N, C-alpha and C positions, 0 to 999 in steps of 0.2 A: 378379866385377866389382862394384865398389862401388856401392851404392844411390844413385840420384839423389836429392837432398834433397827435391824435390817429390813423390816417391813416398811420402813419410811422410803425405801428405794423402790417400792412397788415391784418387788420380785414376786414370782409365782409361789404358790404354796409348797411346791416341790423343792424349789431352791431354799426357801425358809427352813423346811425340814432338814435339808442337807447342811445348812448353817448350824442349826441347833445340834445336829449329830456331831459337828466339828467342835462344839462348845465355843463358838464365836459369840461372845456376849456383847461386844461392842465393835463397830467397824474401826479400822485403823485410819489414819489421816488419808492415806493414798486410796483406800476403799471408798471413804466418804466423798472424795473428790472425783474419782474416776468412774465409779459405777453408774451415777446418773448420766454422765456424758456418753458412755458407750451404750446405755440403754436407749438414749435419743438418736444414736446413729452418728454422733459427732466424731470426726477425725481428731486424733490428739497425739501429742508427744508427752510422755511421762518420764521425768527425770527422777529416779527413785532407786535406792539400793535394794539388793536382795535382803529379805528379812523384815520388810515393811508391810507384808501382806499383799504385795503387788500381784502375785499370781492369781489370787481369788478376786482381785479388783477387775480382771478382765474375764476370768473364766465364768464367774457367776452371771453377769449380764449377757454375755455372748451365748452361753449354753441356754440361757433362758429364752433366747430369740430363735433357737433351732426349731424347725417344723419336723416333727417326727414321722409325718407322712410323706415327707420328700426324701427319697433315698438317693441323695447326691451331695457332694461336698458343699457345705454352707459356711464353715468356719476353717481357717488355716492358722496354725500357731507354729512359728518358727523359733527354734532355739539353737544356740551356737554349739552345744555339746551334747553328746549322747546322754550323759548323766542328767543333765538339766531337762532334756526332752522326756526322759523316763519319768522324772519327778512331775512334770507338767501333765503327763499322760495319767499317771496315777491319781493325781488331784482331780483331773477331768473325769476319770472313770468313777471316782467316788461320787461326784456330783450328778452324773448321768444315771447313776444306780437309783436316784430318786425320780427320774423322769423316763418313762418307758419308751422303748423302741428308738433309742438313740445309740448309733454305733460310733466308737472312737477308734481311730486307726493311728498306730505308732509306726513311724518310718525313720529309721536311723541307720547310719553306716555300721559296718562290722556284723551284719546280719545277712541272711540268705535272701537276696533280692527276688528270686523266683518264687519263694514262699510269700513274700510281700505282694507280688503280683497276683498269685492265686487267692490270697485272702482278700484282695480288693475286687473280686468279681462282683460283690455287693459292696458298692463304695460307701465309706463312712461319711456321716454328716460332719464330723469333727476330725480334722487331720492334724496330728501333731508330730513333729520331727525335725530333722536337721535338713538344711537347704538342699545339699547335694543329693541326698537320697530322694527327697520329694521331687526334685527336678527330674531325677532318673525315672521315677514312677510316671511322671507326666509325659516324658519322651517315649515311654513304652505304652502310652495311651491307657494306663491302668488307673490314673486319676484324672478326672476332668477339673482341673483347678479353676478354669475360667468361669465356672458356675458358682464359685465361692462369693459370698456377699460380704464377708469381713476377713481381715487378716491382721494378725498381731506378730510383731517382730520384737522378740524379747532379747535383752542384753545387746542391744545393737552395736555398742562400742566394742564388745568382745567379738561380735560378728566381723568387724573390721579388723581387729587384731589377728583373727584367724584366717583372714582372707576369704570370707564367705559372701561378701556384699555383691559380687557379680551374679552369684547364684540367687540371692535374695531379690536382686533386681530383675532377673529373668522370671521368677515366680510372680513378683508384683506386676510385671508387664502383661501377664496372661489374664489378669482380672479386668473386669469391666470398669469404666470410668466412674461409675456410681458406688464402687466397693468401698466399704468403710476400712480405714487404715489406722492402727494404733501402733506407735513405736515407743518402746521402753528402753531406757538406757541410763546407766549410772552417771555418765558424763555425756556431753554433746560436743565430740570432737569436730574439727573442721572437715575431716574426711567424710563425715556423715551428712554434711550440708547438701551436697549435690543430689543425693537420694531424696532427702526431705523436700528440697525444692522441686524435684521432678514429680513427686506423687502426692504432696500435701499442700493444698492451697488454703492458706489462712487457717492452719490447725489451732486448736486450743492447747495451751501449754500448762502442764501440771508439775510443779517441782516441790519435792520434799526435802527439806534441809537435812543432809545426812549427819552433820555433827550434833545437831540438836536432838535428833532421834536417838542416835547411838550413845550420847553421853548420859541419857536418862537412866539406863539400866546397867552401866558398866563402870567399874573402877579401873583407872588406868595408872599402871606403874612404870616408871622409867628407871632402869638399872644400869649403872655404868660398868663397862668392862674394857678389857684390851683385846685387840684383834686376835692375838695368839692364845688368849685364855677364853675365847668365846664359848667353846664347847664345854670347858669345865665350869664356866659360869652358868651355862644352861643347866648342867647337871645339878649344880648347887641349888638353883631355883626350883628345879623339879623335886628335889628332896624336901622342899618347904611346903608344897602343896599336895593335896589329895583330890584331884579333879574327877568328876563324873566322866567327862571326855575333854581332852586337851588337844588342840590342833597347834603344831609347831611349824611356823612358816619360815621357809628359806627362800633365797632369791632366785634359785635355779634348780633344776632337776639334779645337777651334779652335786650341789651343796646339800640337797635333800638326801641324796644317797649316802653322802659322807656322814651326815647327822645320824641316819638310820644305823649305819655301821658302828659309829661311836657308841650309841645307845645299846646296841647288841653287845658290844664288848663290856659295857657296864651292867649287863644282865637285864636290861629293859626290853620287853617285847612290845614293839610298836608297829603300827600299820604305815603304809606309804601310799601317796597318791600324787601323781604328776603326769604330764603329757607324754613322758617317755615310755610309760607302761604299755604293753600290748592291750588290745581291747578285752581279751579274755582275763588278763591279769587285773585290769582296772575293775572289771565286773566283780571278780573274786574278792578284790580288796574292799570294794564298796559293800559287798554282801557281809563281809566279816565286821567292818566298821558299824554297820546297822545292827548287827547282832551283838555289839559291845564286846567283840573279842579282845579289843585293845582299849587301854586307858589313854594312850598317847598315839597320835597320828601325825606323821611328818609329811608336810605338803609343800608344793610349790604354789604360785599364784593362781594356778588353775582351779584349785579348790576354793579360793576366795571368791571366784566369780561364777564358774560353771557347775558347781556341785553344792547341794544343800544337805548338810549333815545336821541331824537333829541331836539335841542334848549336849551341846558344847558348852561347858561351864568356864573353860579357860582358853585363852589364846595366848601363845607366846611368839613374839616376833624375834626369832633367833638373829634375823637380819632385818634392817629396814630397806624396803623397796625404793629404788631410785625414782619410781613414779609414785609420788606420795598419795595419789588417789587410791592406790592399792592398800594403804593403811586403813582407809575407811572400809574397804571391802573385807579386809582380813578380820578386823575387830568386830565387824557386823555378823560374824558367825556366832558370837556369844551374846548373852543378854537379850535374847529374842523374846517377843511377846511380853509376859508379865515376869519372866525369869531374870535374875541377876547374873552378871557375868564379870570376869576378870580378864583384863588384857595386860600383858607384861611385855615391855619392849626393852631388849638389850641394845645398847649404843656404845659407840666408841667416840673419843674426842673429835675425830674427823667427820663425824656425822651430824655435828651441830647444826649445820645449815638445813639438813633434812628435818630435824626435830623443830627447828623454828618454822619451817613451812607447814608442819603438821599442827603446831600450836596456833598458827595463823588461821587455819581452818576452824578454830573454835574448840579444839580438844585441850583438856586440862590434865596434866600429870601429877601424880604423887611421886616425888623423888625418893627412891628407896635403894637398899642394898641388902645382901644376905649377911646377917650377923648372928652368930651363935645358933645357926640352924633355923632363923626365922627372917622373914622379910620385914625389915624395919625402916621407918621413914628417916631420911637424912636431909641435910640442907639442900635448898634448891641449887641446881647446878650453876645458875647465873650468879648466886651469892658466893659459891665456891671459887668461880672464875674471878669475881671482883676482889675477893680476899687475896687470891694468888697475885693479882696484878698490884694490889696495894702492897703486898710484901716485897714484890719486885722493886717498886718504886722506893720503898724504904731502904732496901739494900743499896740501890744505887746512890741514894742521898747520903748514906753513911759511909760508903767506902773511903771517901777522902779523909774521914776522921781517924781511920786506922793508920798508924804511922808506918810509912813504907821506907825500907832501907834499900840503898843502892847495891850493897853487897848482900846477897841472899845466903842466909845460913841454913844448915839442915833443919828440917821441921818448920821452916818459915811459913809454908802454905797452911800447915795445920794451925800454927799459932795465929795467923792472919784470919782464918776462918773462925777460930774460937772468939777472937776479939770482936769480930764482926757480928757473930751471933749474939754476944753479950749486949752489944749496942742495940741490936734489933729488939731483944727482949725488953730493954729499958725504954725504947722508943715506943714499942706497942703498949707497955704499961702506961706510959705518959699519954698516949693517944686515947686509951680507954678512960683514963681519968678526965681528960678534956671533954670527951663525948658525954660522960655522966654529968659533969657540971653543966654543960649546955643543956642537957636534957632537964635537969632540976630547975634551971632558970626558966625554961619554957612551961 
């Protein structure tokens, strides 16, 4: 029988069985590069987007190293949001179901801390959670974090954005000097450097190019609109697609609420997820999203980083984030694994610079618009801009040819415009003829 590709990582038979149960036929690039390093106890920094198979790149080797006979914390995994922590916990719980006598504990805010303390009387070997709650548990002597041999900090740049790095620093400082440390982050901002320098001496660096990975499975459409018509253009686009699940991204929770209200007025039932929801509301919304109660979900950038929603066939950027890195995070919600996805971005003329920054990262757009109820390809926006500039130049050069009279009679402006348009049409015809002649000569 042919050897399973994951067996090349020298994982235990229990982990291979778990991988087969997940239908992982081939390791992703981040798994191929990270699993061997973590297995050997190497400290590393992984720069990789969500959706690359990153979670299993650290869960598989670290769970494999857990000693079931040792009932004390051995691995700590920190996540910046409750939703992401829950997803990591669920993934870990699946893996440990193939390896007996391993307990996984989930510790997140918004839950009863006293219940967490009670359930930790037998401490878990694998701790998953958010930094503040895990710190609280350590302060109550409910978790002996100093015994852990490995720690993973997931979505580190989002940890910074949400203000959790002091709590992460406190947890890391409790561990022994020989503890293994793995930091995963979509970007490596300067604000992360002090932490990395403090805890990681000569770490190995693994970088997965986001544009190359994302471009493979996704078609990117760029659709022009006007600021005051953005909602109507969104609805036009929605009428041309029939998604399995579509996430509509807005730049703020206020704009997300506005879009949700607009869609409700149009008779569209949509879900919503953003940082302004109360913990119970967020839990309810995520449950309904996973149950496929909605075909559309309106979201702020929280969902592009801290939440993993399966089955997303379409992403619509209702607005372009001022932080262009979030474009990668957003579109990475679709086209995951072997599935194809569609990412549609609405833009206004004043967002040209943001579009240029995105294309500079390696993304290629199909320029399109909604025509006769379908999304149809149109000329590249740069060609349209060039044509407009050419027409403006022609107009300026021809104005002196239209006779101007000192005494202005009624209807003069209309007559002037008519004559100028006639000259422009003639000049454009002449220009086209010259271009054709030159092309034939070549």
